[in-house]
C-alpha positions as CSV (number, residue, x, y, z in Angstrom):
1,Y,-4.2,5.7,12.5
2,S,-2.1,3.8,10.1
3,V,1.7,3.7,9.5
4,W,2.7,3.7,5.9
5,A,6.1,3.2,4.3
6,L,6.4,5.8,1.6
7,P,8.2,5.0,-1.7
8,P,10.8,7.5,-2.9
9,P,9.5,10.3,-5.2
10,E,10.5,8.7,-8.5
11,V,8.6,5.5,-7.5
12,S,5.7,7.5,-6.1
13,D,5.3,9.5,-9.3
14,R,5.4,6.3,-11.4
15,I,2.7,4.7,-9.2
16,K,0.6,7.9,-9.2
17,A,0.5,7.9,-13.0
18,L,-0.5,4.3,-13.0
19,T,-3.2,4.7,-10.3
20,A,-4.7,7.7,-12.1
21,T,-5.2,5.6,-15.3
22,L,-6.7,2.8,-13.2
23,R,-9.1,5.1,-11.5
24,S,-10.2,6.7,-14.8
25,E,-11.0,3.2,-16.2
26,F,-12.3,1.4,-13.1
27,G,-13.3,4.2,-10.6
28,G,-12.3,4.3,-6.9
29,P,-10.9,7.1,-4.7
30,Q,-7.5,8.7,-5.0
31,F,-4.8,7.8,-2.4
32,D,-1.1,8.3,-1.9
33,P,1.2,5.5,-2.9
34,H,2.2,3.6,0.3
35,I,3.1,0.2,1.8
36,T,0.9,-0.3,4.9
37,V,3.3,-1.2,7.7
38,V,0.6,-1.0,10.5
39,G,-3.0,-0.4,9.8
40,A,-6.1,0.9,11.7
41,I,-4.5,1.4,15.1
42,R,-4.8,3.8,18.0
43,L,-1.4,5.5,18.8
44,T,0.5,8.7,19.4
45,R,2.2,10.8,16.8
46,E,5.7,9.7,17.6
47,S,7.2,7.0,15.4
48,A,10.6,5.8,14.1
49,L,11.8,3.3,11.5
50,S,15.2,2.6,9.9
51,P,15.4,2.7,6.1
52,Y,15.0,-0.7,4.4
53,A,14.9,-2.2,0.9
54,A,11.7,-3.1,-0.8
55,R,11.1,-5.1,-4.0
56,V,7.9,-5.7,-6.0
57,A,7.2,-9.4,-6.3
58,A,4.0,-9.4,-8.3
59,V,0.9,-7.5,-9.4
60,A,-2.0,-9.1,-7.5
61,R,-5.6,-8.7,-6.7
62,G,-7.2,-9.2,-3.3
63,G,-10.5,-10.0,-1.7
64,F,-11.7,-6.7,-0.3
65,F,-12.0,-3.0,-1.0
66,Y,-8.6,-1.9,0.4
67,Q,-6.7,-4.7,-1.4
68,C,-8.5,-4.6,-4.7
69,V,-5.4,-4.4,-7.0
70,Y,-1.9,-4.1,-5.5
71,L,1.8,-4.7,-5.9
72,L,2.9,-7.5,-3.6
73,I,6.1,-6.6,-1.9
74,E,8.7,-9.3,-1.4
75,P,8.4,-10.4,2.3
76,T,12.2,-10.2,3.0
77,P,13.3,-10.4,6.6
78,E,14.1,-6.7,6.5
79,V,10.5,-5.8,5.3
80,L,8.9,-8.2,7.8
81,E,11.0,-6.8,10.6
82,A,9.8,-3.2,9.8
83,G,6.2,-4.4,10.2
84,A,7.0,-6.4,13.3
85,H,8.9,-3.4,14.8
86,C,6.1,-0.9,14.2
87,S,3.5,-3.4,15.4
88,K,5.4,-4.0,18.6
89,H,6.2,-0.3,19.1
90,F,2.5,0.7,18.7
91,G,1.1,-2.2,20.6
92,Y,-0.7,-3.6,17.5
93,E,-1.7,-7.2,17.3
94,A,-2.5,-8.0,13.6
95,P,-5.5,-10.3,13.0
96,T,-3.7,-11.8,10.0
97,P,-0.1,-12.3,9.1
98,Y,1.6,-9.2,7.7
99,M,1.4,-9.1,3.9
100,P,3.4,-6.1,2.6
101,H,1.8,-4.6,-0.4
102,L,1.5,-1.3,-2.3
103,S,-2.2,-0.7,-3.3
104,L,-2.9,0.5,-6.8
105,L,-6.7,0.5,-6.8
106,Y,-9.3,0.5,-4.0
107,G,-12.8,-0.6,-4.9
108,D,-15.6,-3.2,-4.8
109,L,-15.0,-4.8,-8.2
110,T,-16.0,-8.3,-9.4
111,E,-13.3,-10.9,-9.7
112,E,-13.3,-10.4,-13.5
113,E,-12.9,-6.6,-13.1
114,K,-10.1,-7.0,-10.7
115,E,-8.3,-9.4,-13.1
116,K,-8.8,-7.0,-15.9
117,A,-7.4,-4.1,-13.8
118,R,-4.4,-6.3,-12.7
119,K,-3.7,-7.1,-16.4
120,R,-4.0,-3.5,-17.2
121,V,-1.3,-2.7,-14.7
122,E,1.0,-5.1,-16.5
123,E,0.2,-3.4,-19.9
124,L,0.7,0.1,-18.5
125,D,4.0,-0.6,-16.7
126,A,5.5,-4.0,-17.6
127,G,8.7,-3.2,-15.6
128,L,7.0,-3.0,-12.2
129,V,7.6,-6.6,-11.1
130,G,11.2,-6.7,-9.8
131,L,11.3,-2.9,-9.1
132,A,13.5,-2.4,-6.1
133,F,13.6,0.7,-4.0
134,K,14.7,2.0,-0.6
135,V,12.0,2.9,1.9
136,S,13.5,5.7,4.0
137,S,10.5,7.4,5.4
138,I,7.2,6.5,7.0
139,G,4.1,8.5,7.5
140,L,1.4,8.6,10.1
141,F,-2.1,8.8,8.7
142,K,-5.5,9.1,10.3
143,T,-7.5,6.4,8.4
144,D,-11.2,5.7,9.1
145,T,-11.7,2.5,7.3
146,E,-15.5,3.1,7.3
147,D,-14.9,6.1,5.0
148,K,-14.5,4.5,1.6
149,S,-14.4,7.9,-0.1
150,L,-11.1,8.5,1.9
151,K,-12.2,12.2,2.3
152,S,-11.6,12.0,6.1
153,W,-8.1,10.4,5.7
154,E,-5.4,12.8,6.8
155,K,-1.6,12.8,6.9
156,I,-0.5,13.6,10.4
């Protein structure tokens, strides 16, 4: 399972339009807009989280499939606390420090392709950096990270 913070509908719709364009140009599977709070853990269905503010700090590219191109979320104390709270609640020990982000594109692209996709994001929606929104709901998802098609992923 994974715990995702879900952006409000107006932000989600904006991100969905952006990711649809990126997928049409660069490929990759479709997924719901989310900020991973806790990833790839075993847990029960019960979860809770207080609403918190999130702000996009940058459009970035990462080093692996699930962090190909993403919006880096400002790591404010409130955002970091949400990750720490959920990790503690679910007994998750992260192998790396929490990096809050909202993925825009999953894929195994070259560094040049990732940079092209990152720049394309800025062309498609120049106002994303600095976008602030309230995270007031989280979702529990069954996420098999071996399934890069995401077809087995399921909202619980």
